[in-house]
C-alpha positions as CSV (number, residue, x, y, z in Angstrom):
1,M,165.2,-110.6,63.4
2,K,163.0,-107.7,62.2
3,G,159.4,-108.6,61.7
4,Y,156.3,-107.0,60.4
5,L,152.6,-107.5,61.2
6,H,150.4,-106.8,58.2
7,L,146.7,-106.3,58.6
8,E,144.0,-106.8,56.0
9,D,143.3,-103.0,55.8
10,G,146.9,-102.3,54.8
11,S,148.2,-101.3,58.2
12,V,151.8,-102.4,59.1
13,Y,153.4,-102.7,62.5
14,N,157.0,-103.5,63.1
15,G,158.6,-105.5,65.8
16,T,161.1,-108.3,66.6
17,L,160.3,-111.8,65.3
18,E,161.4,-114.8,67.3
19,H,161.8,-118.3,65.7
20,G,159.7,-117.4,62.7
21,S,159.9,-119.5,59.5
22,S,161.0,-118.1,56.2
23,E,157.3,-118.4,55.1
24,D,154.7,-115.8,56.1
25,I,152.3,-116.7,58.8
26,N,148.7,-116.0,58.1
27,G,145.6,-116.0,60.4
28,E,142.8,-114.0,62.0
29,I,144.1,-111.5,64.4
30,V,142.2,-111.1,67.7
31,F,143.1,-109.8,71.1
32,F,142.9,-111.1,74.7
33,T,142.6,-108.7,77.6
34,G,143.5,-110.9,80.6
35,M,146.5,-110.0,82.7
36,T,147.2,-113.7,83.3
37,G,146.3,-117.0,81.8
38,Y,148.5,-116.8,78.7
39,Q,149.3,-120.6,78.9
40,E,145.6,-121.5,78.8
41,V,145.0,-119.1,75.9
42,L,147.9,-120.7,73.9
43,T,146.5,-124.1,74.3
44,D,142.8,-123.4,74.0
45,P,141.5,-125.1,70.8
46,S,139.1,-122.3,70.3
47,Y,142.1,-120.1,69.2
48,K,143.0,-122.5,66.4
49,N,144.5,-120.6,63.4
50,Q,144.3,-117.3,65.2
51,I,147.1,-114.7,65.7
52,V,146.5,-113.5,69.3
53,V,147.5,-110.1,70.6
54,F,148.0,-109.9,74.4
55,T,147.0,-106.5,75.6
56,Y,148.9,-106.8,78.9
57,P,152.3,-105.3,78.2
58,L,154.5,-107.9,80.0
59,I,154.0,-111.7,79.2
60,G,155.8,-114.6,80.6
61,N,156.7,-113.6,84.1
62,Y,155.4,-116.8,85.7
63,G,156.6,-119.1,83.0
64,I,154.9,-122.2,81.6
65,N,154.1,-125.3,83.7
66,I,153.0,-128.9,82.8
67,S,149.5,-128.7,84.4
68,D,147.7,-125.7,82.9
69,D,147.6,-126.7,79.3
70,E,144.0,-126.9,77.9
71,S,145.1,-129.3,75.1
72,K,148.1,-131.3,74.1
73,K,149.9,-128.4,72.3
74,P,149.6,-124.8,71.5
75,Q,146.8,-124.0,69.1
76,V,147.4,-120.4,68.2
77,K,149.0,-119.5,64.9
78,A,151.3,-116.8,66.3
79,V,151.6,-114.4,69.2
80,V,151.8,-110.6,69.2
81,I,153.1,-109.0,72.5
82,Y,154.8,-105.9,73.7
83,E,157.5,-107.4,75.9
84,N,158.4,-111.0,76.5
85,T,160.4,-111.9,79.6
86,T,162.5,-115.0,79.9
87,N,162.9,-114.5,83.7
88,Y,160.0,-116.5,85.3
89,S,159.4,-116.9,89.0
90,H,156.7,-119.5,89.6
91,Y,157.8,-122.6,91.5
92,E,155.9,-124.9,89.1
93,A,157.2,-123.4,85.9
94,Q,159.4,-125.6,83.7
95,Y,159.8,-123.4,80.6
96,S,159.9,-119.7,79.8
97,F,157.1,-118.4,77.5
98,K,159.7,-118.1,74.6
99,E,161.1,-121.6,75.2
100,Y,157.7,-123.2,75.1
101,L,156.6,-121.5,71.9
102,E,160.0,-122.2,70.3
103,K,159.6,-125.9,71.1
104,W,156.4,-126.0,69.1
105,N,157.7,-123.5,66.4
106,I,155.0,-120.9,67.2
107,P,156.3,-117.5,66.1
108,I,156.4,-114.5,68.6
109,I,156.5,-111.0,67.3
110,H,157.3,-108.6,70.2
111,H,157.9,-105.0,70.9
112,V,154.9,-104.3,68.7
113,D,152.8,-101.3,69.6
114,T,150.0,-103.6,70.9
115,R,147.8,-100.6,72.0
116,A,147.7,-99.3,68.4
117,V,146.9,-102.8,67.1
118,V,144.1,-103.4,69.6
119,K,142.6,-99.9,68.8
120,K,142.6,-100.8,65.1
121,I,140.8,-104.1,65.8
122,R,138.3,-102.4,68.1
123,N,137.5,-99.9,65.4
124,H,137.6,-102.0,62.3
125,G,137.0,-105.5,63.6
126,S,138.9,-108.8,63.6
127,M,140.6,-109.2,60.3
128,A,143.1,-111.4,58.4
129,A,146.7,-110.7,59.2
130,T,150.2,-111.8,58.1
131,I,153.4,-111.9,60.1
132,S,156.4,-111.5,57.7
133,T,160.0,-110.5,57.5
134,T,159.2,-108.3,54.6
135,L,158.0,-104.7,55.0
136,N,156.6,-104.2,51.5
137,Q,154.2,-106.9,50.4
138,E,152.4,-107.0,47.1
139,E,149.6,-109.2,48.4
140,Q,147.1,-108.5,51.1
141,P,146.8,-111.0,54.0
142,C,145.0,-114.1,53.0
143,A,141.4,-115.0,54.1
144,I,140.6,-116.0,57.6
145,F,140.6,-119.7,58.4
146,E,137.2,-120.8,59.8
147,D,137.5,-124.5,59.6
148,G,139.8,-125.2,62.6
149,V,137.2,-127.4,64.3
150,F,138.1,-130.2,61.9
151,E,141.7,-130.0,63.0
152,V,141.3,-130.0,66.8
153,V,138.9,-132.8,67.6
154,S,139.9,-136.2,68.8
155,D,139.4,-139.3,66.5
156,Q,138.0,-141.8,69.0
157,L,135.8,-142.2,72.1
158,E,137.6,-142.0,75.4
159,T,136.2,-142.5,78.9
160,Y,137.4,-140.9,82.2
161,G,136.3,-141.4,85.8
162,E,134.0,-143.8,87.5
163,G,131.1,-141.6,88.7
164,E,127.5,-142.6,88.9
165,K,126.5,-139.9,86.5
166,H,127.7,-140.6,83.0
167,I,128.1,-137.6,80.8
168,A,128.8,-137.6,77.1
169,L,131.2,-134.7,76.3
170,V,130.7,-134.0,72.5
171,D,134.1,-132.8,71.4
172,F,134.3,-129.7,69.1
173,G,137.7,-128.9,70.5
174,F,137.1,-129.2,74.3
175,K,139.2,-127.6,76.9
176,K,140.7,-129.9,79.5
177,S,139.2,-127.8,82.3
178,I,135.7,-128.7,81.2
179,L,136.5,-132.4,81.6
180,T,138.2,-131.7,84.9
181,A,135.1,-129.7,86.2
182,L,132.9,-132.8,85.5
183,L,135.3,-135.3,87.0
184,N,135.7,-133.1,90.1
185,R,131.9,-133.4,90.5
186,G,132.0,-137.2,90.5
187,C,131.0,-137.9,86.9
188,K,132.0,-140.5,84.5
189,V,132.8,-138.7,81.2
190,T,133.0,-140.2,77.7
191,T,134.4,-137.8,75.1
192,V,132.8,-138.2,71.7
193,P,134.3,-136.5,68.5
194,F,131.5,-134.6,66.9
195,K,131.8,-136.6,63.7
196,M,130.7,-139.6,65.8
197,I,127.8,-137.8,67.5
198,D,125.5,-140.6,66.3
199,K,127.3,-142.9,68.9
200,V,125.9,-140.8,71.8
201,A,122.7,-142.8,72.1
202,D,124.6,-146.1,72.2
203,L,126.4,-144.8,75.3
204,K,123.0,-144.2,77.1
205,P,124.5,-141.2,79.0
206,D,122.7,-139.4,81.8
207,G,123.5,-136.1,80.2
208,V,125.3,-134.5,77.3
209,L,127.7,-131.5,77.2
210,L,128.5,-129.8,73.9
211,S,132.0,-128.3,74.1
212,N,133.7,-125.2,73.0
213,G,135.6,-125.1,69.7
214,P,137.0,-122.8,67.0
215,G,135.4,-121.1,63.9
216,D,132.0,-120.2,62.5
217,P,129.2,-122.5,63.8
218,E,127.5,-122.5,60.5
219,Q,130.3,-124.6,59.0
220,L,128.8,-127.5,61.0
221,A,125.4,-127.2,59.4
222,N,125.4,-130.8,58.3
223,Y,125.3,-131.8,61.9
224,F,122.4,-129.6,63.1
225,S,119.7,-132.3,62.8
226,Q,121.9,-134.8,64.7
227,I,122.7,-132.3,67.4
228,K,119.0,-131.5,67.9
229,K,118.1,-135.1,68.1
230,V,120.8,-135.7,70.8
231,V,120.1,-132.7,72.9
232,A,116.4,-133.2,72.7
233,A,116.7,-136.6,74.3
234,H,119.1,-135.7,77.2
235,P,119.7,-133.1,79.8
236,T,122.2,-130.9,78.0
237,L,124.7,-128.1,78.7
238,G,126.3,-126.2,75.7
239,I,129.4,-124.1,76.3
240,C,130.6,-121.5,73.8
241,L,130.5,-123.1,70.3
242,G,128.2,-125.8,71.9
243,H,125.8,-123.0,72.9
244,Q,125.8,-121.6,69.4
245,L,125.2,-125.1,67.8
246,I,122.3,-125.8,70.1
247,A,120.7,-122.4,69.1
248,L,121.2,-123.1,65.4
249,S,119.9,-126.6,65.7
250,F,116.6,-125.3,67.1
251,G,116.2,-122.7,64.4
252,A,118.0,-119.5,65.8
253,K,120.7,-117.6,63.9
254,T,124.2,-116.5,64.6
255,K,126.3,-113.5,63.5
256,K,129.9,-112.5,63.9
257,L,130.8,-109.7,66.3
258,L,133.0,-106.8,65.3
259,F,135.9,-107.9,67.4
260,G,134.6,-110.6,69.7
261,H,134.7,-111.1,73.5
262,R,138.1,-112.4,74.7
263,G,139.2,-111.9,78.3
264,A,138.6,-112.8,81.9
265,N,136.5,-109.9,83.2
266,Q,133.3,-110.0,81.1
267,P,130.1,-109.0,83.0
268,V,127.0,-111.2,82.5
269,Y,123.5,-110.8,83.8
270,D,121.4,-113.8,84.8
271,V,117.7,-113.2,83.9
272,K,116.6,-116.0,86.2
273,T,118.3,-114.7,89.4
274,N,118.7,-111.0,88.5
275,K,122.4,-111.2,89.4
276,V,125.5,-110.1,87.6
277,F,128.7,-112.1,87.6
278,M,132.0,-111.9,86.0
279,T,133.0,-114.4,83.3
280,S,135.8,-115.7,81.1
281,Q,135.0,-115.5,77.4
282,N,136.5,-116.4,74.0
283,H,134.2,-116.1,71.0
284,S,133.6,-114.2,67.8
285,Y,130.1,-115.3,67.1
286,V,126.8,-114.7,69.0
287,V,123.2,-115.9,68.8
288,M,121.0,-113.2,67.3
289,K,118.3,-112.1,69.8
290,D,115.6,-111.5,67.3
291,S,116.1,-115.0,65.8
292,L,114.8,-116.6,69.1
293,K,111.2,-115.5,68.4
294,E,110.3,-118.5,66.3
295,T,112.1,-121.0,68.5
296,E,111.5,-122.7,71.9
297,L,114.5,-121.1,73.4
298,D,114.7,-118.2,75.9
299,M,117.5,-115.9,76.7
300,R,118.9,-116.9,80.1
301,F,122.1,-114.7,80.2
302,Y,123.1,-111.5,78.4
303,H,126.3,-109.4,78.3
304,I,126.2,-106.2,80.3
305,N,128.4,-104.2,77.9
306,D,126.7,-104.8,74.6
307,D,123.4,-106.8,75.5
308,S,124.4,-109.7,73.4
309,I,123.1,-113.1,74.3
310,E,125.3,-115.1,76.7
311,G,123.2,-118.2,77.3
312,L,119.9,-119.9,76.7
313,S,117.4,-122.2,78.2
314,H,114.7,-124.3,76.6
315,K,111.0,-123.7,77.3
316,N,110.2,-127.4,77.9
317,L,113.4,-129.5,77.8
318,P,116.2,-129.7,80.3
319,I,118.7,-127.7,78.2
320,I,120.9,-124.8,79.3
321,T,123.7,-123.0,77.4
322,A,126.5,-120.6,78.2
323,Q,128.4,-118.5,75.7
324,F,131.0,-117.8,78.4
325,H,133.3,-120.4,80.0
326,P,132.0,-121.6,83.4
327,E,135.2,-123.7,83.8
328,A,137.0,-120.2,83.6
329,H,140.6,-121.1,82.9
330,P,141.8,-118.4,82.8
331,G,139.4,-116.2,84.7
332,P,137.1,-115.9,87.7
333,S,135.2,-118.9,89.2
334,D,132.0,-117.0,89.6
335,S,130.1,-119.1,87.1
336,E,131.2,-122.6,88.0
337,W,127.8,-123.2,89.4
338,I,126.6,-123.7,85.9
339,F,128.0,-127.2,86.0
340,D,126.0,-127.8,89.3
341,E,122.8,-126.6,87.7
342,F,123.4,-128.9,84.7
343,L,124.0,-131.9,87.0
344,D,120.8,-131.0,88.9
345,L,119.0,-131.4,85.6
346,V,120.7,-134.7,85.0
347,A,119.8,-135.9,88.5
348,A,116.1,-134.9,88.0
349,A,115.9,-136.7,84.7
350,K,118.0,-139.8,85.5
351,G,116.1,-142.9,84.9
352,D,113.5,-141.2,82.8
353,I,115.3,-140.2,79.7
354,L,113.8,-140.8,76.2
355,Y,116.2,-142.0,73.6
356,V,115.1,-141.1,70.1
């Protein structure tokens, strides 16, 4: 059927709407620049309540398999693409892109001028959007949903693996690949819903990892004091939202980028090694550089393109953070060593951890 993408500034783009409901679909519109990795994007909890525009013109050519999901179901609100193919070729694929989203009732609007949409977002920023079957709408798209983190977390502790190093993975909407990266390195991992972060000390873990997740980190302000208490007592790695929450808990500030970083080819500079590496990223918010002055945090990584902070270290405590995704699904594996550096901190502190 005919479909229309309405942006907050009044712009309208027409296309073909697949398996959309009779009701309008509202969300924040963002874009992803990777040529591959659409399955991981669809199922990444960090995309909760977002309408994702894929910049690559042909989506679906290798289908959908059962092993690359980052969570149990798609998290995006809707998908905007130029062309969708139902002819997939990968030997592991079990569904076409269209079949998979239809199964979960996630709308696709295709044959949209995605280049024009992305140019609009780059110039004017991420904004609220509505996908509708109606061309003329009296109301503007509704406000952006920023509380998705409360929808994507688990509701109980779960333990995986039997390794010697026990890591508490605090769940703000973690990607399966983060868990897999730890298990592949011989760790025992207990996932802890962030609402139960007070249970971390009872586990007596050797280290803590704060996961990625959706939305504005400031919405979790009520948890900052608990987060600081936990990370100050353990070797800690923060990834994406986890990085932002560590910064906020130590007194730094965050802000929203104009259109965020979402893609698999984002260049990052490591202040410690003086090396540049490529990263996979998916975030709207960043830590403000000037706000670090009154904290005990130092910038460890920054983005080559816009100089925004991409990771931190603590002056005295074994804490490191990455705004990017070292597990890199989708994306390059250049930064997987972040997990090894974290586990080196864990090994150095094991047996000498102060629980507060």
